[in-house]
DSSP file (Angstrom, degrees, kcal/mol; ACC not computed):
  #  RESIDUE AA STRUCTURE BP1 BP2  ACC     N-H-->O    O-->H-N    N-H-->O    O-->H-N    TCO  KAPPA ALPHA  PHI   PSI    X-CA   Y-CA   Z-CA
    1    1 A M              0   0    0      0, 0.0     3,-0.1     0, 0.0    97,-0.1   0.000 360.0 360.0 360.0 146.5 -124.5  196.1  -60.6
    2    2 A A        -     0   0    0      1,-0.2     9,-0.0     0, 0.0     2,-0.0  -0.188 360.0 -75.9 -70.6 164.5 -128.2  196.3  -60.3
    3    3 A V        -     0   0    0      6,-0.1     7,-0.5     1,-0.1     2,-0.2  -0.319  52.9-115.4 -61.5 140.9 -130.6  194.3  -62.5
    4    4 A K        -     0   0    0      5,-0.2     2,-0.4    -3,-0.1     5,-0.2  -0.540  29.9-175.1 -81.9 145.2 -131.0  195.7  -66.0
    5    5 A N  B >  S-A    8   0A   0      3,-2.3     3,-1.6    -2,-0.2     0, 0.0  -0.984  74.0  -5.6-139.7 126.2 -134.2  197.0  -67.3
    6    6 A D  T 3  S-     0   0    0     -2,-0.4     3,-0.1     1,-0.3    -1,-0.0   0.807 130.3 -57.9  58.5  30.0 -134.7  198.2  -70.9
    7    7 A G  T 3  S+     0   0    0      1,-0.2     2,-0.4     0, 0.0    -1,-0.3   0.254 121.6  89.2  89.0 -13.2 -131.0  197.7  -71.5
    8    8 A L  B <   -A    5   0A   0     -3,-1.6    -3,-2.3    -5,-0.1    -1,-0.2  -0.941  70.0-130.7-121.2 139.9 -129.7  200.0  -68.7
    9    9 A S     >  -     0   0    0     -2,-0.4     4,-2.6    -5,-0.2     5,-0.2  -0.313  35.7-102.5 -74.4 169.4 -129.0  199.3  -65.1
   10   10 A V  H  > S+     0   0    0     -7,-0.5     4,-2.3     1,-0.2     5,-0.1   0.915 125.3  50.5 -57.1 -43.8 -130.4  201.4  -62.4
   11   11 A E  H  > S+     0   0    0      1,-0.2     4,-2.1     2,-0.2    -1,-0.2   0.896 109.9  49.7 -63.0 -41.2 -126.9  203.1  -62.0
   12   12 A E  H  > S+     0   0    0      2,-0.2     4,-2.0     1,-0.2    -2,-0.2   0.892 110.2  49.5 -67.8 -39.1 -126.7  203.7  -65.7
   13   13 A R  H  X S+     0   0    0     -4,-2.6     4,-2.2     1,-0.2    -1,-0.2   0.909 110.3  52.0 -61.3 -41.2 -130.2  205.3  -65.8
   14   14 A E  H  X S+     0   0    0     -4,-2.3     4,-2.5    -5,-0.2    -2,-0.2   0.883 107.1  52.6 -63.4 -38.7 -129.1  207.4  -62.9
   15   15 A A  H  X S+     0   0    0     -4,-2.1     4,-2.2     2,-0.2    -1,-0.2   0.891 108.4  50.6 -63.4 -40.2 -126.0  208.5  -64.8
   16   16 A V  H  X S+     0   0    0     -4,-2.0     4,-2.2     2,-0.2    -2,-0.2   0.916 110.2  49.4 -64.2 -42.3 -128.1  209.6  -67.8
   17   17 A K  H  X S+     0   0    0     -4,-2.2     4,-2.3     1,-0.2    -2,-0.2   0.909 109.9  52.2 -60.8 -41.7 -130.3  211.6  -65.5
   18   18 A Q  H  X S+     0   0    0     -4,-2.5     4,-2.5     1,-0.2    -2,-0.2   0.899 107.3  51.9 -61.7 -39.8 -127.2  213.2  -64.0
   19   19 A R  H  X S+     0   0    0     -4,-2.2     4,-2.4     2,-0.2    -1,-0.2   0.917 109.7  49.2 -66.5 -41.5 -125.9  214.2  -67.4
   20   20 A A  H  X S+     0   0    0     -4,-2.2     4,-2.2     1,-0.2    -1,-0.2   0.918 111.7  48.8 -62.2 -40.8 -129.2  215.8  -68.3
   21   21 A A  H  X S+     0   0    0     -4,-2.3     4,-2.7     2,-0.2    -2,-0.2   0.890 109.3  53.4 -64.0 -39.5 -129.2  217.7  -65.0
   22   22 A E  H  X S+     0   0    0     -4,-2.5     4,-2.7     2,-0.2     5,-0.2   0.931 109.0  48.8 -59.5 -45.9 -125.6  218.8  -65.7
   23   23 A L  H  X S+     0   0    0     -4,-2.4     4,-2.1     2,-0.2    -2,-0.2   0.909 112.2  48.2 -64.1 -41.4 -126.6  220.2  -69.1
   24   24 A R  H  X S+     0   0    0     -4,-2.2     4,-2.2     2,-0.2    -2,-0.2   0.939 113.0  48.3 -62.0 -45.8 -129.5  222.1  -67.6
   25   25 A A  H  X S+     0   0    0     -4,-2.7     4,-3.3     1,-0.2     5,-0.3   0.899 110.9  50.5 -62.4 -41.1 -127.3  223.5  -64.8
   26   26 A Q  H  X S+     0   0    0     -4,-2.7     4,-2.2     1,-0.2    -1,-0.2   0.905 110.5  49.9 -63.8 -40.5 -124.6  224.5  -67.3
   27   27 A A  H  < S+     0   0    0     -4,-2.1    -1,-0.2    -5,-0.2    -2,-0.2   0.900 116.7  41.9 -64.0 -39.1 -127.2  226.3  -69.4
   28   28 A K  H  < S+     0   0    0     -4,-2.2    -2,-0.2    -5,-0.2    -1,-0.2   0.936 125.3  32.1 -72.9 -48.7 -128.5  228.1  -66.3
   29   29 A A  H  < S-     0   0    0     -4,-3.3     3,-0.2     1,-0.2    -2,-0.2   0.632 109.7-121.1 -87.1 -14.9 -125.2  229.0  -64.7
   30   30 A G     <  -     0   0    0     -4,-2.2     2,-0.7    -5,-0.3    -1,-0.2  -0.100  31.1 -78.6  88.5 162.7 -123.2  229.4  -67.9
   31   31 A K  S    S+     0   0    0     -4,-0.1     2,-0.1     4,-0.1    -1,-0.1  -0.357  76.4 145.7 -98.6  53.2 -120.1  227.5  -68.9
   32   32 A T     >  -     0   0    0     -2,-0.7     4,-2.3    -3,-0.2     5,-0.2  -0.478  62.2-118.5 -86.5 160.0 -117.7  229.4  -66.7
   33   33 A R  H  > S+     0   0    0      1,-0.2     4,-2.8     2,-0.2     5,-0.2   0.882 117.0  55.2 -61.2 -38.4 -114.6  228.0  -65.0
   34   34 A E  H  > S+     0   0    0      2,-0.2     4,-2.2     1,-0.2    -1,-0.2   0.917 108.7  45.8 -63.9 -44.5 -116.2  229.0  -61.7
   35   35 A A  H  > S+     0   0    0      2,-0.2     4,-2.3     1,-0.2    -1,-0.2   0.906 114.3  49.3 -65.6 -40.1 -119.5  227.0  -62.5
   36   36 A G  H  X S+     0   0    0     -4,-2.3     4,-2.5     2,-0.2    -2,-0.2   0.906 110.7  49.4 -63.7 -42.8 -117.4  224.1  -63.6
   37   37 A E  H  X S+     0   0    0     -4,-2.8     4,-2.7     2,-0.2    -2,-0.2   0.892 110.7  50.8 -63.7 -41.1 -115.3  224.1  -60.5
   38   38 A K  H  X S+     0   0    0     -4,-2.2     4,-2.3     2,-0.2    -2,-0.2   0.919 112.1  46.3 -63.6 -44.2 -118.4  224.3  -58.3
   39   39 A A  H  X S+     0   0    0     -4,-2.3     4,-2.1     2,-0.2    -2,-0.2   0.909 114.2  48.6 -65.0 -41.7 -120.0  221.3  -60.0
   40   40 A L  H  X S+     0   0    0     -4,-2.5     4,-2.4     2,-0.2    -2,-0.2   0.930 111.4  49.4 -63.7 -45.8 -116.7  219.4  -59.8
   41   41 A R  H  X S+     0   0    0     -4,-2.7     4,-2.9     1,-0.2    -2,-0.2   0.899 110.4  50.4 -60.6 -43.4 -116.3  220.2  -56.2
   42   42 A E  H  X S+     0   0    0     -4,-2.3     4,-1.3     2,-0.2    -1,-0.2   0.893 110.6  50.0 -61.9 -40.4 -119.8  219.1  -55.4
   43   43 A A  H  < S+     0   0    0     -4,-2.1     4,-0.4     2,-0.2    -2,-0.2   0.920 114.0  44.4 -64.3 -44.1 -119.3  215.8  -57.2
   44   44 A I  H >< S+     0   0    0     -4,-2.4     3,-1.5     1,-0.2    -2,-0.2   0.927 110.9  53.5 -67.9 -45.0 -116.1  215.1  -55.4
   45   45 A D  H 3< S+     0   0    0     -4,-2.9    -1,-0.2     1,-0.3    -2,-0.2   0.785 105.0  56.4 -60.7 -27.1 -117.5  216.1  -52.0
   46   46 A A  T 3< S+     0   0    0     -4,-1.3    -1,-0.3    -5,-0.2    -2,-0.2   0.598  87.3 101.5 -80.6 -11.6 -120.5  213.7  -52.5
   47   47 A L  S <  S-     0   0    0     -3,-1.5     2,-0.1    -4,-0.4    -3,-0.0  -0.448  70.4-127.7 -76.5 145.6 -118.2  210.7  -53.0
   48   48 A P     >  -     0   0    0      0, 0.0     4,-2.0     0, 0.0     3,-0.4  -0.458  48.3 -60.4 -78.8 162.3 -117.6  208.1  -50.2
   49   49 A E  T  4 S+     0   0    0      1,-0.3     0, 0.0     2,-0.2     0, 0.0  -0.567 118.4  25.9 -74.4 150.4 -114.0  207.2  -49.2
   50   50 A P  T  > S+     0   0    0      0, 0.0     4,-2.1     0, 0.0    -1,-0.3  -0.991 122.5  55.3 -84.7  -2.9 -111.7  206.0  -50.7
   51   51 A D  H  > S+     0   0    0     -3,-0.4     4,-2.9     1,-0.2    -2,-0.2   0.890 105.4  55.2 -57.5 -40.9 -113.2  207.4  -54.0
   52   52 A K  H  X S+     0   0    0     -4,-2.0     4,-2.5     1,-0.2    -1,-0.2   0.921 107.8  47.4 -60.1 -46.0 -113.2  210.9  -52.5
   53   53 A A  H  > S+     0   0    0      2,-0.2     4,-2.0     1,-0.2    -1,-0.2   0.898 113.2  49.2 -62.6 -41.6 -109.5  210.8  -51.7
   54   54 A L  H  X S+     0   0    0     -4,-2.1     4,-2.5     2,-0.2    -2,-0.2   0.936 112.0  47.8 -63.7 -46.4 -108.7  209.5  -55.1
   55   55 A A  H  X S+     0   0    0     -4,-2.9     4,-2.6     1,-0.2    -2,-0.2   0.889 111.3  50.9 -62.0 -40.1 -110.8  212.2  -56.9
   56   56 A E  H  X S+     0   0    0     -4,-2.5     4,-2.2    -5,-0.2    -1,-0.2   0.885 110.9  49.2 -65.6 -37.2 -109.2  214.9  -54.8
   57   57 A G  H  X S+     0   0    0     -4,-2.0     4,-2.4     2,-0.2    -2,-0.2   0.915 111.3  48.4 -65.7 -43.6 -105.7  213.6  -55.7
   58   58 A I  H  X S+     0   0    0     -4,-2.5     4,-2.9     2,-0.2     5,-0.2   0.917 111.0  51.6 -62.3 -43.3 -106.6  213.5  -59.4
   59   59 A D  H  X S+     0   0    0     -4,-2.6     4,-2.4     1,-0.2    -2,-0.2   0.919 109.7  49.2 -59.2 -45.1 -108.0  217.0  -59.1
   60   60 A R  H  X S+     0   0    0     -4,-2.2     4,-1.5     2,-0.2    -1,-0.2   0.910 112.4  48.2 -58.8 -44.1 -104.8  218.2  -57.5
   61   61 A I  H  X S+     0   0    0     -4,-2.4     4,-3.0     2,-0.2     5,-0.4   0.937 111.3  49.2 -65.9 -46.9 -102.6  216.6  -60.2
   62   62 A V  H  X S+     0   0    0     -4,-2.9     4,-2.9     1,-0.2     7,-0.2   0.940 111.5  49.4 -57.6 -47.5 -104.7  218.0  -63.0
   63   63 A K  H  < S+     0   0    0     -4,-2.4    -1,-0.2    -5,-0.2    -2,-0.2   0.813 115.7  45.4 -63.8 -28.8 -104.5  221.5  -61.5
   64   64 A D  H  < S+     0   0    0     -4,-1.5    -2,-0.2    -5,-0.2    -1,-0.2   0.929 126.5  24.0 -78.5 -47.7 -100.7  221.1  -61.2
   65   65 A V  H  < S+     0   0    0     -4,-3.0    -3,-0.2     1,-0.2    -2,-0.2   0.664 136.7  24.0 -98.8 -16.7  -99.8  219.7  -64.6
   66   66 A A    ><  +     0   0    0     -4,-2.9     3,-2.2    -5,-0.4    -1,-0.2  -0.361  62.7 157.9-145.2  60.0 -102.6  220.8  -66.8
   67   67 A P  T 3  S+     0   0    0      0, 0.0    -4,-0.1     0, 0.0    -1,-0.1   0.679  70.7  69.1 -62.7 -15.8 -104.2  224.0  -65.3
   68   68 A H  T 3  S+     0   0    0     -6,-0.1     2,-0.1    -3,-0.1    -5,-0.1   0.650  76.1 102.4 -77.4 -13.8 -105.6  225.0  -68.7
   69   69 A L  S <  S-     0   0    0     -3,-2.2    13,-0.2    -7,-0.2    -3,-0.1  -0.466  77.7-122.1 -70.0 144.4 -108.0  222.1  -68.6
   70   70 A F  E     -B   81   0B   0     11,-3.0    11,-2.7    -2,-0.1     2,-0.1  -0.772  20.7-131.3 -94.0 121.8 -111.6  223.2  -67.7
   71   71 A P  E     +B   80   0B   0      0, 0.0     2,-0.3     0, 0.0     9,-0.2  -0.473  46.8 130.4 -72.7 142.4 -113.1  221.5  -64.6
   72   72 A K  E     -B   79   0B   0      7,-2.1     7,-2.8    -2,-0.1     2,-0.3  -0.953  51.9-100.4-167.5 178.9 -116.7  220.1  -65.0
   73   73 A T  E     -B   78   0B   0     -2,-0.3     2,-0.4     5,-0.2   -33,-0.1  -0.880  24.4-169.0-112.8 155.3 -118.7  217.0  -64.4
   74   74 A W  E >  S-B   77   0B   0      3,-1.9     3,-1.9    -2,-0.3   -55,-0.1  -0.918  79.7 -17.3-145.3 110.5 -119.6  214.5  -67.1
   75   75 A Y  T 3  S-     0   0    0     -2,-0.4   -56,-0.2     1,-0.3   -57,-0.1   0.809 129.3 -55.7  56.8  30.8 -122.3  211.9  -66.3
   76   76 A G  T 3  S+     0   0    0      1,-0.3    -1,-0.3   -58,-0.2   -60,-0.0   0.409 112.4 126.4  84.8  -1.5 -121.6  212.8  -62.7
   77   77 A F  E <  S-B   74   0B   0     -3,-1.9    -3,-1.9    15,-0.1     2,-0.3  -0.697  71.5-110.5 -89.9 139.9 -117.9  212.1  -63.0
   78   78 A P  E     +B   73   0B   0      0, 0.0    13,-2.6     0, 0.0     2,-0.3  -0.571  56.7 171.3 -62.3 126.2 -115.3  214.7  -62.0
   79   79 A S  E     -BC  72  90B   0     -7,-2.8    -7,-2.1    -2,-0.3     2,-0.4  -0.870  32.5-144.2-141.0 167.1 -113.9  215.6  -65.5
   80   80 A Y  E     -BC  71  89B   0      9,-2.4     8,-3.1    -2,-0.3     9,-1.5  -0.997  18.1-162.8-140.6 131.1 -111.6  218.1  -67.3
   81   81 A A  E     -BC  70  87B   0    -11,-2.7   -11,-3.0    -2,-0.4     6,-0.2  -0.717  16.3-118.9-115.3 161.4 -112.2  219.4  -70.8
   82   82 A D    >   -     0   0    0      4,-2.5     3,-2.0    -2,-0.2    -1,-0.1  -0.187  49.5 -81.6 -84.6-176.3 -110.0  221.2  -73.4
   83   83 A A  T 3  S+     0   0    0      1,-0.3    -1,-0.1     2,-0.1    -2,-0.0   0.737 131.2  56.2 -61.8 -23.9 -110.6  224.7  -74.8
   84   84 A D  T 3  S-     0   0    0      2,-0.1    -1,-0.3     1,-0.0     3,-0.1   0.418 120.0-109.0 -88.3   1.4 -113.2  223.3  -77.2
   85   85 A G  S <  S+     0   0    0     -3,-2.0     2,-0.4     1,-0.3    -2,-0.1   0.550  72.8 140.9  84.8   7.6 -115.2  221.8  -74.3
   86   86 A K        -     0   0    0      1,-0.1    -4,-2.5    23,-0.1    -1,-0.3  -0.697  58.8-110.6 -87.9 133.9 -114.3  218.2  -75.2
   87   87 A I  E     +C   81   0B   0     -2,-0.4    22,-0.8    -6,-0.2    23,-0.3  -0.404  38.3 172.3 -65.0 131.5 -113.5  215.9  -72.2
   88   88 A V  E     +     0   0B   0     -8,-3.1    19,-1.7     1,-0.4     2,-0.3   0.801  66.1   8.4-102.8 -51.1 -109.9  215.0  -72.0
   89   89 A V  E     +CD  80 106B   0     -9,-1.5    -9,-2.4    17,-0.2    -1,-0.4  -0.971  63.1 177.0-136.8 148.2 -109.7  213.1  -68.6
   90   90 A F  E     -CD  79 105B   0     15,-2.3    15,-2.9    -2,-0.3     2,-0.5  -0.981  23.2-134.8-147.7 158.5 -112.3  211.9  -66.1
   91   91 A F  E     - D   0 104B   0    -13,-2.6     2,-0.7    -2,-0.3    13,-0.2  -0.973  14.7-163.9-117.4 123.0 -112.4  210.0  -62.9
   92   92 A K  E     - D   0 103B   0     11,-3.1    11,-2.7    -2,-0.5   -15,-0.1  -0.924  19.9-136.3-108.7 113.1 -115.0  207.3  -62.5
   93   93 A A    >>  -     0   0    0     -2,-0.7     3,-1.1     9,-0.2     4,-0.6  -0.337  10.3-130.1 -68.4 144.6 -115.5  206.3  -58.9
   94   94 A A  G >4>S+     0   0    0      1,-0.3     5,-2.5     2,-0.2     3,-0.6   0.870 110.1  58.4 -60.9 -35.3 -115.8  202.7  -57.9
   95   95 A S  G 345S+     0   0    0      1,-0.2    -1,-0.3     3,-0.2     3,-0.2   0.685  88.3  76.3 -69.3 -18.1 -118.9  203.5  -56.0
   96   96 A K  G <45S+     0   0    0     -3,-1.1    -1,-0.2     1,-0.2    -2,-0.2   0.909 119.8   7.9 -61.9 -45.1 -120.6  204.9  -59.1
   97   97 A F  T <<5S-     0   0    0     -4,-0.6    -1,-0.2    -3,-0.6    -2,-0.2   0.069 108.8-106.3-125.3  22.9 -121.4  201.5  -60.5
   98   98 A T  T   5 +     0   0    0     -4,-0.4    -3,-0.2    -3,-0.2     2,-0.2   0.921  66.3 156.1  49.4  54.3 -120.3  199.4  -57.5
   99   99 A T      < -     0   0    0     -5,-2.5    -1,-0.2    -6,-0.2     3,-0.0  -0.570  55.0-114.0-100.3 168.7 -117.2  198.1  -59.2
  100  100 A R  S    S+     0   0    0     -2,-0.2     2,-0.3     1,-0.1    -6,-0.1   0.589  94.5  28.4 -83.4  -9.8 -114.1  196.9  -57.4
  101  101 A Y  S    S-     0   0    0     -7,-0.1    24,-0.1    -8,-0.1     2,-0.1  -0.996  75.5-118.1-148.9 152.5 -111.8  199.8  -58.6
  102  102 A A  E     - E   0 124B   0     22,-1.3    22,-2.7    -2,-0.3     2,-0.4  -0.441  32.6-135.7 -79.5 162.8 -112.0  203.4  -59.6
  103  103 A T  E     -DE  92 123B   0    -11,-2.7   -11,-3.1    20,-0.2     2,-0.6  -0.985  12.5-156.4-129.2 133.8 -111.0  204.4  -63.2
  104  104 A L  E     -DE  91 122B   0     18,-2.6    18,-2.2    -2,-0.4     2,-0.3  -0.953  34.0-173.0-100.8 115.0 -108.9  207.2  -64.5
  105  105 A G  E     -DE  90 121B   0    -15,-2.9   -15,-2.3    -2,-0.6     2,-0.4  -0.783  21.8-154.0-118.0 156.7 -110.1  207.6  -68.1
  106  106 A F  E     -D   89   0B   0     14,-3.0   -17,-0.2    -2,-0.3   -18,-0.1  -0.993  13.0-151.1-127.9 131.8 -109.2  209.5  -71.2
  107  107 A E    >   -     0   0    0    -19,-1.7     3,-1.9    -2,-0.4   -21,-0.0  -0.286  41.8 -82.8 -92.1-177.6 -111.5  210.5  -74.0
  108  108 A E  T 3  S+     0   0    0      1,-0.3     4,-0.1    -2,-0.1   -20,-0.1   0.763 123.6  65.2 -60.4 -27.9 -110.8  211.0  -77.7
  109  109 A A  T 3  S+     0   0    0    -22,-0.8    -1,-0.3     2,-0.1   -21,-0.2   0.685  79.3 104.8 -69.0 -16.7 -109.6  214.6  -77.1
  110  110 A A  S <  S-     0   0    0     -3,-1.9     2,-1.3   -23,-0.3     3,-0.3  -0.431  73.8-136.1 -67.0 137.2 -106.7  213.3  -75.1
  111  111 A Q        +     0   0    0     31,-1.8    33,-0.1    30,-0.2    -1,-0.1  -0.458  66.1 120.0 -96.3  62.6 -103.4  213.4  -76.9
  112  112 A L        +     0   0    0     -2,-1.3    -1,-0.2    -4,-0.1     7,-0.2   0.373  29.4 144.1-104.6   1.8 -102.2  210.0  -76.0
  113  113 A D        +     0   0    0     -3,-0.3     2,-0.2     1,-0.1     3,-0.1  -0.123  17.0 170.1 -49.6 132.7 -101.9  208.5  -79.5
  114  114 A D    >   -     0   0    0      1,-0.3     3,-1.2     0, 0.0     2,-0.2  -0.628  56.8 -68.2-150.2  80.4  -99.0  206.2  -79.7
  115  115 A G  T 3  S-     0   0    0      1,-0.2    -1,-0.3    -2,-0.2     3,-0.1  -0.491 102.3 -26.7  71.4-136.3  -98.9  204.2  -82.9
  116  116 A D  T 3  S+     0   0    0     -2,-0.2     2,-0.3     1,-0.2    -1,-0.2   0.440 131.4  40.9 -95.4  -1.7 -101.7  201.6  -83.3
  117  117 A L    <   +     0   0    0     -3,-1.2     2,-0.3     2,-0.0    -1,-0.2  -0.971  60.4 153.2-150.3 130.3 -102.3  201.0  -79.6
  118  118 A W        -     0   0    0     -2,-0.3     2,-0.2    -3,-0.1    -5,-0.1  -0.984  44.0 -92.6-153.3 162.2 -102.4  203.2  -76.5
  119  119 A V        +     0   0    0     -2,-0.3     3,-0.1    -7,-0.2    -7,-0.0  -0.491  30.7 174.2 -77.6 138.2 -104.0  203.3  -73.1
  120  120 A T        +     0   0    0      1,-0.3   -14,-3.0    -2,-0.2     2,-0.3   0.477  67.9  14.8-118.9 -10.3 -107.4  205.0  -72.6
  121  121 A S  E     -E  105   0B   0    -16,-0.3     2,-0.4     2,-0.0    -1,-0.3  -0.989  57.0-155.0-160.2 158.7 -108.1  204.1  -69.0
  122  122 A F  E     -E  104   0B   0    -18,-2.2   -18,-2.6    -2,-0.3     2,-0.3  -0.992  22.2-126.7-133.7 139.7 -106.5  202.8  -65.8
  123  123 A A  E     -E  103   0B   0     -2,-0.4     2,-0.4   -20,-0.2   -20,-0.2  -0.685  34.3-164.8 -74.7 139.4 -107.9  201.0  -62.8
  124  124 A I  E     +E  102   0B   0    -22,-2.7   -22,-1.3    -2,-0.3     3,-0.1  -0.984  27.6 161.5-138.3 125.8 -106.7  203.0  -59.7
  125  125 A L  S    S+     0   0    0     -2,-0.4     2,-0.3     1,-0.4    -1,-0.1   0.699  70.9   7.9-109.2 -32.0 -106.8  201.8  -56.1
  126  126 A E        -     0   0    0    -72,-0.0     2,-1.1   -73,-0.0    -1,-0.4  -0.996  60.6-128.8-155.0 144.4 -104.4  204.1  -54.4
  127  127 A L        +     0   0    0     -2,-0.3    -3,-0.0    -3,-0.1     0, 0.0  -0.650  40.4 168.2 -96.4  76.7 -102.4  207.3  -55.1
  128  128 A T     >  -     0   0    0     -2,-1.1     4,-3.0     1,-0.1     5,-0.2  -0.348  53.9 -99.3 -75.0 166.4  -98.9  206.3  -54.0
  129  129 A P  H  > S+     0   0    0      0, 0.0     4,-2.1     0, 0.0     5,-0.1   0.905 126.6  49.9 -55.3 -41.2  -96.1  208.6  -55.0
  130  130 A A  H  > S+     0   0    0      2,-0.2     4,-1.9     1,-0.2     5,-0.1   0.909 112.3  46.7 -65.2 -41.8  -95.2  206.2  -57.9
  131  131 A V  H  > S+     0   0    0      2,-0.2     4,-3.0     1,-0.2     5,-0.2   0.924 110.4  53.0 -64.7 -44.6  -98.8  206.1  -59.1
  132  132 A E  H  X S+     0   0    0     -4,-3.0     4,-2.8     1,-0.2    -1,-0.2   0.891 107.8  52.0 -58.7 -39.6  -99.1  209.9  -58.8
  133  133 A E  H  X S+     0   0    0     -4,-2.1     4,-2.0    -5,-0.2    -1,-0.2   0.922 112.5  44.0 -62.5 -45.0  -96.0  210.3  -61.0
  134  134 A R  H  X S+     0   0    0     -4,-1.9     4,-2.2     2,-0.2    -2,-0.2   0.906 113.8  50.6 -65.3 -43.5  -97.5  208.0  -63.7
  135  135 A V  H  X S+     0   0    0     -4,-3.0     4,-2.8     1,-0.2     5,-0.3   0.936 110.3  50.4 -60.5 -48.3 -100.9  209.7  -63.5
  136  136 A A  H  X S+     0   0    0     -4,-2.8     4,-2.9     1,-0.2     5,-0.2   0.906 109.5  50.7 -56.9 -44.0  -99.2  213.1  -63.8
  137  137 A A  H  X S+     0   0    0     -4,-2.0     4,-2.2     2,-0.2    -1,-0.2   0.904 112.7  45.4 -62.2 -42.6  -97.3  212.0  -66.8
  138  138 A H  H  X S+     0   0    0     -4,-2.2     4,-3.0     2,-0.2    -2,-0.2   0.913 114.8  47.2 -68.6 -42.4 -100.4  210.7  -68.6
  139  139 A I  H  X S+     0   0    0     -4,-2.8     4,-2.1     2,-0.2     6,-0.2   0.921 111.6  51.4 -66.1 -42.2 -102.5  213.8  -67.8
  140  140 A R  H  <>S+     0   0    0     -4,-2.9     5,-3.3    -5,-0.3    -1,-0.2   0.935 114.6  42.6 -59.8 -45.6  -99.7  216.1  -68.9
  141  141 A K  H ><5S+     0   0    0     -4,-2.2     3,-1.5     4,-0.3   -30,-0.2   0.912 113.0  52.7 -66.6 -41.7  -99.4  214.2  -72.2
  142  142 A A  H 3<5S+     0   0    0     -4,-3.0   -31,-1.8     1,-0.3    -1,-0.2   0.847 108.4  51.5 -62.8 -32.5 -103.2  213.9  -72.7
  143  143 A A  T 3<5S-     0   0    0     -4,-2.1    -1,-0.3    -5,-0.2    -2,-0.2   0.413 124.1-103.5 -86.0   0.9 -103.5  217.7  -72.2
  144  144 A G  T < 5       0   0    0     -3,-1.5    -3,-0.2    -4,-0.2    -2,-0.1   0.674 360.0 360.0  88.8  18.0 -100.9  218.4  -74.8
  145  145 A G      <       0   0    0     -5,-3.3    -4,-0.3    -6,-0.2    -5,-0.1   0.456 360.0 360.0-102.4 360.0  -98.1  219.2  -72.4
């Protein structure tokens, strides 16, 4: 990660700028599924490999098991929101902050509650059939299915 300045790294400042641009674009284009899908597709297409392949796989899984989730970007991350516009699941590419693994994350709107402790994110390196099965189960549950 780059050197911090004023409490934020270069990558973090860039993510904040991306979020502001996303909000401006949403206001201009409207919050339609089509606009969200376009933004999500552009975010995925801009990713380097292997992040791009992982994001495409997550997108395919979400569309298969939780088609009611709304595609969008969130701080530049491919993300999916509920009917209230709250982020349920997102994909954070390893290349975004130069980390060693990508992350599949779940926000508070995700319905993953399980007693006093539950998972809110996973490191993800490869979408093997077994990993895809686990990811699908978590996304399905997170989306209320």
